[in-house]
mmCIF file as gemmi writes it, N, C-alpha and C atoms, coordinates in Angstrom:
data_model
loop_
_atom_site.group_PDB
_atom_site.id
_atom_site.type_symbol
_atom_site.label_atom_id
_atom_site.label_alt_id
_atom_site.label_comp_id
_atom_site.label_asym_id
_atom_site.label_entity_id
_atom_site.label_seq_id
_atom_site.pdbx_PDB_ins_code
_atom_site.Cartn_x
_atom_site.Cartn_y
_atom_site.Cartn_z
_atom_site.occupancy
_atom_site.B_iso_or_equiv
_atom_site.pdbx_formal_charge
_atom_site.auth_seq_id
_atom_site.auth_asym_id
_atom_site.pdbx_PDB_model_num
ATOM 1 N N . UNK Axp A 1 ? 101.793 99.484 87.581 1 0 ? 1 A 1
ATOM 2 C CA . UNK Axp A 1 ? 102.179 98.174 88.115 1 0 ? 1 A 1
ATOM 3 C C . UNK Axp A 1 ? 101.69 97.216 87.003 1 0 ? 1 A 1
ATOM 4 N N . UNK Axp A 2 ? 102.506 96.28 86.717 1 0 ? 2 A 1
ATOM 5 C CA . UNK Axp A 2 ? 102.223 95.294 85.74 1 0 ? 2 A 1
ATOM 6 C C . UNK Axp A 2 ? 101.724 94.104 86.413 1 0 ? 2 A 1
ATOM 7 N N . UNK Axp A 3 ? 100.576 93.511 85.842 1 0 ? 3 A 1
ATOM 8 C CA . UNK Axp A 3 ? 100.073 92.28 86.459 1 0 ? 3 A 1
ATOM 9 C C . UNK Axp A 3 ? 100.45 91.1 85.621 1 0 ? 3 A 1
ATOM 10 N N . UNK Axp A 4 ? 101.06 90.223 86.253 1 0 ? 4 A 1
ATOM 11 C CA . UNK Axp A 4 ? 101.346 88.898 85.585 1 0 ? 4 A 1
ATOM 12 C C . UNK Axp A 4 ? 100.337 87.884 86.216 1 0 ? 4 A 1
ATOM 13 N N . UNK Axp A 5 ? 100.268 86.805 85.635 1 0 ? 5 A 1
ATOM 14 C CA . UNK Axp A 5 ? 99.36 85.733 86.127 1 0 ? 5 A 1
ATOM 15 C C . UNK Axp A 5 ? 99.623 85.435 87.566 1 0 ? 5 A 1
ATOM 16 N N . UNK Axp A 6 ? 100.731 85.411 88.032 1 0 ? 6 A 1
ATOM 17 C CA . UNK Axp A 6 ? 101.028 85.069 89.44 1 0 ? 6 A 1
ATOM 18 C C . UNK Axp A 6 ? 100.456 86.151 90.442 1 0 ? 6 A 1
ATOM 19 N N . UNK Axp A 7 ? 100.525 87.379 90.077 1 0 ? 7 A 1
ATOM 20 C CA . UNK Axp A 7 ? 100.066 88.52 90.854 1 0 ? 7 A 1
ATOM 21 C C . UNK Axp A 7 ? 98.406 88.437 90.872 1 0 ? 7 A 1
ATOM 22 N N . UNK Axp A 8 ? 97.8 88.136 89.732 1 0 ? 8 A 1
ATOM 23 C CA . UNK Axp A 8 ? 96.385 87.923 89.676 1 0 ? 8 A 1
ATOM 24 C C . UNK Axp A 8 ? 95.908 86.76 90.584 1 0 ? 8 A 1
ATOM 25 N N . UNK Axp A 9 ? 96.684 85.672 90.465 1 0 ? 9 A 1
ATOM 26 C CA . UNK Axp A 9 ? 96.286 84.503 91.219 1 0 ? 9 A 1
ATOM 27 C C . UNK Axp A 9 ? 96.557 84.889 92.709 1 0 ? 9 A 1
ATOM 28 N N . UNK Axp A 10 ? 97.446 85.655 93.116 1 0 ? 10 A 1
ATOM 29 C CA . UNK Axp A 10 ? 97.704 85.976 94.582 1 0 ? 10 A 1
ATOM 30 C C . UNK Axp A 10 ? 96.572 86.915 95.202 1 0 ? 10 A 1
ATOM 31 N N . UNK Axp A 11 ? 96.04 87.748 94.202 1 0 ? 11 A 1
ATOM 32 C CA . UNK Axp A 11 ? 94.887 88.583 94.667 1 0 ? 11 A 1
ATOM 33 C C . UNK Axp A 11 ? 93.536 87.615 94.775 1 0 ? 11 A 1
ATOM 34 N N . UNK Axp A 12 ? 93.417 86.711 93.884 1 0 ? 12 A 1
ATOM 35 C CA . UNK Axp A 12 ? 92.28 85.82 94.072 1 0 ? 12 A 1
ATOM 36 C C . UNK Axp A 12 ? 92.358 85.02 95.264 1 0 ? 12 A 1
ATOM 37 N N . UNK Axp A 13 ? 93.628 84.485 95.543 1 0 ? 13 A 1
ATOM 38 C CA . UNK Axp A 13 ? 93.715 83.639 96.745 1 0 ? 13 A 1
ATOM 39 C C . UNK Axp A 13 ? 93.551 84.404 98.016 1 0 ? 13 A 1
ATOM 40 N N . UNK Axp A 14 ? 93.945 85.585 98.058 1 0 ? 14 A 1
ATOM 41 C CA . UNK Axp A 14 ? 93.8 86.553 99.203 1 0 ? 14 A 1
ATOM 42 C C . UNK Axp A 14 ? 92.508 87.092 99.589 1 0 ? 14 A 1
ATOM 43 N N . UNK Axp A 15 ? 91.785 87.501 98.528 1 0 ? 15 A 1
ATOM 44 C CA . UNK Axp A 15 ? 90.506 88.12 98.682 1 0 ? 15 A 1
ATOM 45 C C . UNK Axp A 15 ? 89.297 87.281 98.323 1 0 ? 15 A 1
ATOM 46 N N . UNK Axp A 16 ? 89.398 86.37 97.417 1 0 ? 16 A 1
ATOM 47 C CA . UNK Axp A 16 ? 88.423 85.487 97.024 1 0 ? 16 A 1
ATOM 48 C C . UNK Axp A 16 ? 87.459 86.135 95.931 1 0 ? 16 A 1
ATOM 49 N N . UNK Axp A 17 ? 86.703 87.213 96.396 1 0 ? 17 A 1
ATOM 50 C CA . UNK Axp A 17 ? 85.685 87.711 95.507 1 0 ? 17 A 1
ATOM 51 C C . UNK Axp A 17 ? 86.018 89.197 95.249 1 0 ? 17 A 1
ATOM 52 N N . UNK Axp A 18 ? 85.51 89.809 94.298 1 0 ? 18 A 1
ATOM 53 C CA . UNK Axp A 18 ? 85.668 91.052 93.732 1 0 ? 18 A 1
ATOM 54 C C . UNK Axp A 18 ? 85.147 92.091 94.855 1 0 ? 18 A 1
ATOM 55 N N . UNK Axp A 19 ? 84.092 91.817 95.54 1 0 ? 19 A 1
ATOM 56 C CA . UNK Axp A 19 ? 83.51 92.606 96.482 1 0 ? 19 A 1
ATOM 57 C C . UNK Axp A 19 ? 84.451 92.637 97.769 1 0 ? 19 A 1
ATOM 58 N N . UNK Axp A 20 ? 85.117 91.612 98.237 1 0 ? 20 A 1
ATOM 59 C CA . UNK Axp A 20 ? 86.015 91.67 99.203 1 0 ? 20 A 1
ATOM 60 C C . UNK Axp A 20 ? 87.292 92.471 98.821 1 0 ? 20 A 1
ATOM 61 N N . UNK Axp A 21 ? 87.671 92.377 97.679 1 0 ? 21 A 1
ATOM 62 C CA . UNK Axp A 21 ? 88.833 93.098 97.164 1 0 ? 21 A 1
ATOM 63 C C . UNK Axp A 21 ? 88.489 94.583 97.149 1 0 ? 21 A 1
ATOM 64 N N . UNK Axp A 22 ? 87.361 95.01 96.632 1 0 ? 22 A 1
ATOM 65 C CA . UNK Axp A 22 ? 87.047 96.406 96.446 1 0 ? 22 A 1
ATOM 66 C C . UNK Axp A 22 ? 86.762 97.045 97.897 1 0 ? 22 A 1
ATOM 67 N N . UNK Axp A 23 ? 86.216 96.228 98.854 1 0 ? 23 A 1
ATOM 68 C CA . UNK Axp A 23 ? 86.074 96.765 100.334 1 0 ? 23 A 1
ATOM 69 C C . UNK Axp A 23 ? 87.475 97.01 100.768 1 0 ? 23 A 1
ATOM 70 N N . UNK Axp A 24 ? 88.518 96.17 100.533 1 0 ? 24 A 1
ATOM 71 C CA . UNK Axp A 24 ? 89.774 96.414 101.188 1 0 ? 24 A 1
ATOM 72 C C . UNK Axp A 24 ? 90.388 97.738 100.442 1 0 ? 24 A 1
ATOM 73 N N . UNK Axp A 25 ? 90.075 97.788 99.181 1 0 ? 25 A 1
ATOM 74 C CA . UNK Axp A 25 ? 90.659 98.946 98.452 1 0 ? 25 A 1
ATOM 75 C C . UNK Axp A 25 ? 90.065 100.302 98.915 1 0 ? 25 A 1
ATOM 76 N N . UNK Axp A 26 ? 88.785 100.278 99.245 1 0 ? 26 A 1
ATOM 77 C CA . UNK Axp A 26 ? 88.15 101.265 99.86 1 0 ? 26 A 1
ATOM 78 C C . UNK Axp A 26 ? 88.693 101.629 101.26 1 0 ? 26 A 1
ATOM 79 N N . UNK Axp A 27 ? 89.008 100.692 102.02 1 0 ? 27 A 1
ATOM 80 C CA . UNK Axp A 27 ? 89.346 100.817 103.346 1 0 ? 27 A 1
ATOM 81 C C . UNK Axp A 27 ? 90.891 101.203 103.433 1 0 ? 27 A 1
ATOM 82 N N . UNK Axp A 28 ? 91.727 100.666 102.737 1 0 ? 28 A 1
ATOM 83 C CA . UNK Axp A 28 ? 93.108 100.75 102.89 1 0 ? 28 A 1
ATOM 84 C C . UNK Axp A 28 ? 93.782 101.437 101.732 1 0 ? 28 A 1
ATOM 85 N N . UNK Axp A 29 ? 93.23 101.419 100.508 1 0 ? 29 A 1
ATOM 86 C CA . UNK Axp A 29 ? 93.883 102.018 99.385 1 0 ? 29 A 1
ATOM 87 C C . UNK Axp A 29 ? 94.259 100.959 98.516 1 0 ? 29 A 1
ATOM 88 N N . UNK Axp A 30 ? 94.497 101.244 97.252 1 0 ? 30 A 1
ATOM 89 C CA . UNK Axp A 30 ? 94.821 100.24 96.234 1 0 ? 30 A 1
ATOM 90 C C . UNK Axp A 30 ? 96.263 99.659 96.368 1 0 ? 30 A 1
ATOM 91 N N . UNK Axp A 31 ? 97.172 100.496 96.692 1 0 ? 31 A 1
ATOM 92 C CA . UNK Axp A 31 ? 98.545 99.991 96.808 1 0 ? 31 A 1
ATOM 93 C C . UNK Axp A 31 ? 98.677 99.122 98.039 1 0 ? 31 A 1
ATOM 94 N N . UNK Axp A 32 ? 98.048 99.477 99.142 1 0 ? 32 A 1
ATOM 95 C CA . UNK Axp A 32 ? 98.146 98.613 100.271 1 0 ? 32 A 1
ATOM 96 C C . UNK Axp A 32 ? 97.497 97.375 100.172 1 0 ? 32 A 1
ATOM 97 N N . UNK Axp A 33 ? 96.306 97.273 99.383 1 0 ? 33 A 1
ATOM 98 C CA . UNK Axp A 33 ? 95.624 96.121 99.184 1 0 ? 33 A 1
ATOM 99 C C . UNK Axp A 33 ? 96.442 95.16 98.219 1 0 ? 33 A 1
ATOM 100 N N . UNK Axp A 34 ? 96.914 95.594 97.252 1 0 ? 34 A 1
ATOM 101 C CA . UNK Axp A 34 ? 97.93 94.827 96.319 1 0 ? 34 A 1
ATOM 102 C C . UNK Axp A 34 ? 99.02 94.26 97.043 1 0 ? 34 A 1
ATOM 103 N N . UNK Axp A 35 ? 99.748 95.167 97.8 1 0 ? 35 A 1
ATOM 104 C CA . UNK Axp A 35 ? 100.852 94.89 98.548 1 0 ? 35 A 1
ATOM 105 C C . UNK Axp A 35 ? 100.652 93.712 99.531 1 0 ? 35 A 1
ATOM 106 N N . UNK Axp A 36 ? 99.565 93.784 100.128 1 0 ? 36 A 1
ATOM 107 C CA . UNK Axp A 36 ? 99.079 92.653 101.087 1 0 ? 36 A 1
ATOM 108 C C . UNK Axp A 36 ? 99.012 91.382 100.394 1 0 ? 36 A 1
ATOM 109 N N . UNK Axp A 37 ? 98.438 91.296 99.22 1 0 ? 37 A 1
ATOM 110 C CA . UNK Axp A 37 ? 98.198 90.102 98.45 1 0 ? 37 A 1
ATOM 111 C C . UNK Axp A 37 ? 99.602 89.588 97.969 1 0 ? 37 A 1
ATOM 112 N N . UNK Axp A 38 ? 100.498 90.559 97.584 1 0 ? 38 A 1
ATOM 113 C CA . UNK Axp A 38 ? 101.795 90.102 97.118 1 0 ? 38 A 1
ATOM 114 C C . UNK Axp A 38 ? 102.626 89.528 98.204 1 0 ? 38 A 1
ATOM 115 N N . UNK Axp A 39 ? 102.566 90.131 99.301 1 0 ? 39 A 1
ATOM 116 C CA . UNK Axp A 39 ? 103.331 89.628 100.613 1 0 ? 39 A 1
ATOM 117 C C . UNK Axp A 39 ? 102.852 88.321 101.037 1 0 ? 39 A 1
ATOM 118 N N . UNK Axp A 40 ? 101.452 88.082 101.056 1 0 ? 40 A 1
ATOM 119 C CA . UNK Axp A 40 ? 100.964 86.947 101.59 1 0 ? 40 A 1
ATOM 120 C C . UNK Axp A 40 ? 101.206 85.803 100.762 1 0 ? 40 A 1
ATOM 121 N N . UNK Axp A 41 ? 101.404 85.929 99.425 1 0 ? 41 A 1
ATOM 122 C CA . UNK Axp A 41 ? 101.695 84.873 98.573 1 0 ? 41 A 1
ATOM 123 C C . UNK Axp A 41 ? 103.007 84.778 98.053 1 0 ? 41 A 1
ATOM 124 N N . UNK Axp A 42 ? 103.863 85.61 98.506 1 0 ? 42 A 1
ATOM 125 C CA . UNK Axp A 42 ? 105.357 85.684 97.984 1 0 ? 42 A 1
ATOM 126 C C . UNK Axp A 42 ? 105.239 85.793 96.474 1 0 ? 42 A 1
ATOM 127 N N . UNK Axp A 43 ? 104.47 86.58 95.923 1 0 ? 43 A 1
ATOM 128 C CA . UNK Axp A 43 ? 104.468 86.784 94.461 1 0 ? 43 A 1
ATOM 129 C C . UNK Axp A 43 ? 105.654 87.39 93.924 1 0 ? 43 A 1
ATOM 130 N N . UNK Axp A 44 ? 106.206 87.097 92.909 1 0 ? 44 A 1
ATOM 131 C CA . UNK Axp A 44 ? 107.393 87.523 92.282 1 0 ? 44 A 1
ATOM 132 C C . UNK Axp A 44 ? 107.21 89.085 91.811 1 0 ? 44 A 1
ATOM 133 N N . UNK Axp A 45 ? 108.086 89.799 92.271 1 0 ? 45 A 1
ATOM 134 C CA . UNK Axp A 45 ? 108.12 91.253 91.835 1 0 ? 45 A 1
ATOM 135 C C . UNK Axp A 45 ? 109.402 91.498 91.171 1 0 ? 45 A 1
ATOM 136 N N . UNK Axp A 46 ? 109.403 91.911 89.967 1 0 ? 46 A 1
ATOM 137 C CA . UNK Axp A 46 ? 110.661 92.143 89.138 1 0 ? 46 A 1
ATOM 138 C C . UNK Axp A 46 ? 111.213 93.651 89.548 1 0 ? 46 A 1
ATOM 139 N N . UNK Axp A 47 ? 112.428 93.557 90.362 1 0 ? 47 A 1
ATOM 140 C CA . UNK Axp A 47 ? 113.014 94.761 90.705 1 0 ? 47 A 1
ATOM 141 C C . UNK Axp A 47 ? 114.419 95.02 90.002 1 0 ? 47 A 1
ATOM 142 N N . UNK Axp A 48 ? 114.634 94.313 88.942 1 0 ? 48 A 1
ATOM 143 C CA . UNK Axp A 48 ? 115.967 94.511 88.277 1 0 ? 48 A 1
ATOM 144 C C . UNK Axp A 48 ? 116.18 95.771 87.691 1 0 ? 48 A 1
ATOM 145 N N . UNK Axp A 49 ? 115.209 96.324 87.084 1 0 ? 49 A 1
ATOM 146 C CA . UNK Axp A 49 ? 115.317 97.699 86.484 1 0 ? 49 A 1
ATOM 147 C C . UNK Axp A 49 ? 115.64 98.806 87.416 1 0 ? 49 A 1
ATOM 148 N N . UNK Axp A 50 ? 114.922 98.785 88.485 1 0 ? 50 A 1
ATOM 149 C CA . UNK Axp A 50 ? 115.167 99.956 89.591 1 0 ? 50 A 1
ATOM 150 C C . UNK Axp A 50 ? 116.523 99.784 90.111 1 0 ? 50 A 1
ATOM 151 N N . UNK Axp A 51 ? 116.977 98.513 90.375 1 0 ? 51 A 1
ATOM 152 C CA . UNK Axp A 51 ? 118.267 98.305 90.994 1 0 ? 51 A 1
ATOM 153 C C . UNK Axp A 51 ? 119.351 98.63 90.079 1 0 ? 51 A 1
ATOM 154 N N . UNK Axp A 52 ? 119.191 98.422 88.819 1 0 ? 52 A 1
ATOM 155 C CA . UNK Axp A 52 ? 120.281 98.834 87.957 1 0 ? 52 A 1
ATOM 156 C C . UNK Axp A 52 ? 120.255 100.299 87.768 1 0 ? 52 A 1
ATOM 157 N N . UNK Axp A 53 ? 119.136 100.918 87.726 1 0 ? 53 A 1
ATOM 158 C CA . UNK Axp A 53 ? 119.235 102.452 87.691 1 0 ? 53 A 1
ATOM 159 C C . UNK Axp A 53 ? 119.913 103.016 88.916 1 0 ? 53 A 1
ATOM 160 N N . UNK Axp A 54 ? 119.607 102.499 90.033 1 0 ? 54 A 1
ATOM 161 C CA . UNK Axp A 54 ? 120.222 102.885 91.248 1 0 ? 54 A 1
ATOM 162 C C . UNK Axp A 54 ? 121.728 102.828 91.308 1 0 ? 54 A 1
ATOM 163 N N . UNK Axp A 55 ? 122.125 101.52 90.802 1 0 ? 55 A 1
ATOM 164 C CA . UNK Axp A 55 ? 123.537 101.21 90.818 1 0 ? 55 A 1
ATOM 165 C C . UNK Axp A 55 ? 124.272 102.199 89.837 1 0 ? 55 A 1
ATOM 166 N N . UNK Axp A 56 ? 123.731 102.481 88.698 1 0 ? 56 A 1
ATOM 167 C CA . UNK Axp A 56 ? 124.417 103.273 87.695 1 0 ? 56 A 1
ATOM 168 C C . UNK Axp A 56 ? 124.452 104.734 88.273 1 0 ? 56 A 1
ATOM 169 N N . UNK Axp A 57 ? 123.36 105.265 88.607 1 0 ? 57 A 1
ATOM 170 C CA . UNK Axp A 57 ? 123.314 106.512 89.067 1 0 ? 57 A 1
ATOM 171 C C . UNK Axp A 57 ? 124.095 106.869 90.438 1 0 ? 57 A 1
ATOM 172 N N . UNK Axp A 58 ? 124.112 105.825 91.284 1 0 ? 58 A 1
ATOM 173 C CA . UNK Axp A 58 ? 124.816 105.817 92.583 1 0 ? 58 A 1
ATOM 174 C C . UNK Axp A 58 ? 126.25 105.825 92.305 1 0 ? 58 A 1
ATOM 175 N N . UNK Axp A 59 ? 126.703 105.096 91.39 1 0 ? 59 A 1
ATOM 176 C CA . UNK Axp A 59 ? 128.256 105.038 91.228 1 0 ? 59 A 1
ATOM 177 C C . UNK Axp A 59 ? 128.6 106.339 90.587 1 0 ? 59 A 1
ATOM 178 N N . UNK Axp A 60 ? 127.826 106.996 89.755 1 0 ? 60 A 1
ATOM 179 C CA . UNK Axp A 60 ? 128.246 108.269 89.189 1 0 ? 60 A 1
ATOM 180 C C . UNK Axp A 60 ? 128.278 109.342 90.203 1 0 ? 60 A 1
ATOM 181 N N . UNK Axp A 61 ? 127.362 109.346 91.154 1 0 ? 61 A 1
ATOM 182 C CA . UNK Axp A 61 ? 127.268 110.345 92.083 1 0 ? 61 A 1
ATOM 183 C C . UNK Axp A 61 ? 128.387 110.181 93.104 1 0 ? 61 A 1
ATOM 184 N N . UNK Axp A 62 ? 128.73 108.941 93.444 1 0 ? 62 A 1
ATOM 185 C CA . UNK Axp A 62 ? 129.763 108.695 94.453 1 0 ? 62 A 1
ATOM 186 C C . UNK Axp A 62 ? 131.188 109.135 93.871 1 0 ? 62 A 1
ATOM 187 N N . UNK Axp A 63 ? 131.397 108.79 92.54 1 0 ? 63 A 1
ATOM 188 C CA . UNK Axp A 63 ? 132.558 109.196 91.784 1 0 ? 63 A 1
ATOM 189 C C . UNK Axp A 63 ? 132.705 110.657 91.795 1 0 ? 63 A 1
ATOM 190 N N . UNK Axp A 64 ? 131.579 111.441 91.522 1 0 ? 64 A 1
ATOM 191 C CA . UNK Axp A 64 ? 131.741 112.875 91.459 1 0 ? 64 A 1
ATOM 192 C C . UNK Axp A 64 ? 132.104 113.514 92.799 1 0 ? 64 A 1
ATOM 193 N N . UNK Axp A 65 ? 131.399 112.994 93.954 1 0 ? 65 A 1
ATOM 194 C CA . UNK Axp A 65 ? 131.713 113.449 95.23 1 0 ? 65 A 1
ATOM 195 C C . UNK Axp A 65 ? 133.182 113.14 95.586 1 0 ? 65 A 1
ATOM 196 N N . UNK Axp A 66 ? 133.75 112.006 95.281 1 0 ? 66 A 1
ATOM 197 C CA . UNK Axp A 66 ? 135.12 111.51 95.611 1 0 ? 66 A 1
ATOM 198 C C . UNK Axp A 66 ? 135.993 112.51 94.831 1 0 ? 66 A 1
ATOM 199 N N . UNK Axp A 67 ? 135.805 112.768 93.59 1 0 ? 67 A 1
ATOM 200 C CA . UNK Axp A 67 ? 136.578 113.571 92.812 1 0 ? 67 A 1
ATOM 201 C C . UNK Axp A 67 ? 136.681 115.098 93.296 1 0 ? 67 A 1
ATOM 202 N N . UNK Axp A 68 ? 135.516 115.557 93.856 1 0 ? 68 A 1
ATOM 203 C CA . UNK Axp A 68 ? 135.477 116.944 94.404 1 0 ? 68 A 1
ATOM 204 C C . UNK Axp A 68 ? 136.329 116.894 95.657 1 0 ? 68 A 1
ATOM 205 N N . UNK Axp A 69 ? 136.177 115.877 96.53 1 0 ? 69 A 1
ATOM 206 C CA . UNK Axp A 69 ? 136.926 115.883 97.783 1 0 ? 69 A 1
ATOM 207 C C . UNK Axp A 69 ? 138.406 115.701 97.549 1 0 ? 69 A 1
ATOM 208 N N . UNK Axp A 70 ? 138.843 115.026 96.607 1 0 ? 70 A 1
ATOM 209 C CA . UNK Axp A 70 ? 140.268 114.963 96.299 1 0 ? 70 A 1
ATOM 210 C C . UNK Axp A 70 ? 140.822 116.289 95.744 1 0 ? 70 A 1
ATOM 211 N N . UNK Axp A 71 ? 140.003 117.065 94.944 1 0 ? 71 A 1
ATOM 212 C CA . UNK Axp A 71 ? 140.312 118.273 94.478 1 0 ? 71 A 1
ATOM 213 C C . UNK Axp A 71 ? 140.55 119.296 95.481 1 0 ? 71 A 1
ATOM 214 N N . UNK Axp A 72 ? 139.595 119.183 96.566 1 0 ? 72 A 1
ATOM 215 C CA . UNK Axp A 72 ? 139.595 120.089 97.667 1 0 ? 72 A 1
ATOM 216 C C . UNK Axp A 72 ? 140.853 119.867 98.465 1 0 ? 72 A 1
ATOM 217 N N . UNK Axp A 73 ? 141.131 118.567 98.598 1 0 ? 73 A 1
ATOM 218 C CA . UNK Axp A 73 ? 142.451 118.191 99.504 1 0 ? 73 A 1
ATOM 219 C C . UNK Axp A 73 ? 143.726 118.655 98.801 1 0 ? 73 A 1
ATOM 220 N N . UNK Axp A 74 ? 143.745 118.602 97.446 1 0 ? 74 A 1
ATOM 221 C CA . UNK Axp A 74 ? 144.868 119.169 96.684 1 0 ? 74 A 1
ATOM 222 C C . UNK Axp A 74 ? 145.051 120.538 96.865 1 0 ? 74 A 1
ATOM 223 N N . UNK Axp A 75 ? 143.962 121.348 96.703 1 0 ? 75 A 1
ATOM 224 C CA . UNK Axp A 75 ? 144.021 122.791 96.863 1 0 ? 75 A 1
ATOM 225 C C . UNK Axp A 75 ? 144.445 123.172 98.186 1 0 ? 75 A 1
ATOM 226 N N . UNK Axp A 76 ? 143.911 122.448 99.313 1 0 ? 76 A 1
ATOM 227 C CA . UNK Axp A 76 ? 144.351 122.826 100.621 1 0 ? 76 A 1
ATOM 228 C C . UNK Axp A 76 ? 145.881 122.655 100.801 1 0 ? 76 A 1
ATOM 229 N N . UNK Axp A 77 ? 146.404 121.385 100.235 1 0 ? 77 A 1
ATOM 230 C CA . UNK Axp A 77 ? 147.928 121.239 100.316 1 0 ? 77 A 1
ATOM 231 C C . UNK Axp A 77 ? 148.668 122.28 99.613 1 0 ? 77 A 1
ATOM 232 N N . UNK Axp A 78 ? 148.179 122.759 98.442 1 0 ? 78 A 1
ATOM 233 C CA . UNK Axp A 78 ? 148.854 123.772 97.691 1 0 ? 78 A 1
ATOM 234 C C . UNK Axp A 78 ? 148.816 125.155 98.408 1 0 ? 78 A 1
ATOM 235 N N . UNK Axp A 79 ? 147.728 125.317 98.97 1 0 ? 79 A 1
ATOM 236 C CA . UNK Axp A 79 ? 147.541 126.491 99.714 1 0 ? 79 A 1
ATOM 237 C C . UNK Axp A 79 ? 148.481 126.68 100.912 1 0 ? 79 A 1
ATOM 238 N N . UNK Axp A 80 ? 148.529 125.505 101.612 1 0 ? 80 A 1
ATOM 239 C CA . UNK Axp A 80 ? 149.35 125.446 102.827 1 0 ? 80 A 1
ATOM 240 C C . UNK Axp A 80 ? 150.902 125.593 102.313 1 0 ? 80 A 1
ATOM 241 N N . UNK Axp A 81 ? 151.276 124.953 101.228 1 0 ? 81 A 1
ATOM 242 C CA . UNK Axp A 81 ? 152.605 125.011 100.897 1 0 ? 81 A 1
ATOM 243 C C . UNK Axp A 81 ? 152.905 126.374 100.507 1 0 ? 81 A 1
ATOM 244 N N . UNK Axp A 82 ? 152.153 127.101 99.751 1 0 ? 82 A 1
ATOM 245 C CA . UNK Axp A 82 ? 152.332 128.57 99.298 1 0 ? 82 A 1
ATOM 246 C C . UNK Axp A 82 ? 152.281 129.406 100.492 1 0 ? 82 A 1
ATOM 247 N N . UNK Axp A 83 ? 151.602 129.315 101.505 1 0 ? 83 A 1
ATOM 248 C CA . UNK Axp A 83 ? 151.58 130.123 102.75 1 0 ? 83 A 1
ATOM 249 C C . UNK Axp A 83 ? 152.893 129.823 103.431 1 0 ? 83 A 1
ATOM 250 N N . UNK Axp A 84 ? 153.346 128.611 103.52 1 0 ? 84 A 1
ATOM 251 C CA . UNK Axp A 84 ? 154.671 128.248 104.357 1 0 ? 84 A 1
ATOM 252 C C . UNK Axp A 84 ? 155.708 128.932 103.621 1 0 ? 84 A 1
ATOM 253 N N . UNK Axp A 85 ? 155.69 128.885 102.245 1 0 ? 85 A 1
ATOM 254 C CA . UNK Axp A 85 ? 156.837 129.412 101.529 1 0 ? 85 A 1
ATOM 255 C C . UNK Axp A 85 ? 156.85 131.078 101.65 1 0 ? 85 A 1
ATOM 256 N N . UNK Axp A 86 ? 155.674 131.534 101.723 1 0 ? 86 A 1
ATOM 257 C CA . UNK Axp A 86 ? 155.567 133.081 101.663 1 0 ? 86 A 1
ATOM 258 C C . UNK Axp A 86 ? 155.97 133.609 103.111 1 0 ? 86 A 1
ATOM 259 N N . UNK Axp A 87 ? 155.539 132.94 104.161 1 0 ? 87 A 1
ATOM 260 C CA . UNK Axp A 87 ? 155.871 133.35 105.504 1 0 ? 87 A 1
ATOM 261 C C . UNK Axp A 87 ? 157.026 132.901 106.171 1 0 ? 87 A 1
ATOM 262 N N . UNK Axp A 88 ? 157.894 132.07 105.667 1 0 ? 88 A 1
ATOM 263 C CA . UNK Axp A 88 ? 158.985 131.519 106.232 1 0 ? 88 A 1
ATOM 264 C C . UNK Axp A 88 ? 160.361 132.062 105.787 1 0 ? 88 A 1
């Protein structure tokens, strides 16, 4: 996690002293303690990189699944046509 000045200020405002911060880390864990400070002060968190990765990977996965479903539907139609031609 990258600390910018706004995040550092949020931790100082929430906990005041280092001993209060460390007591909360001991009690709740580091991630929960930092999250509480970020939420309480509405600190800016940059989420553009994870969102971009999810958008790119998600589009690729959805396209692959859609292509597979269309191929399966085509195979089913051809199979049904061959079966009807053979038995009629």
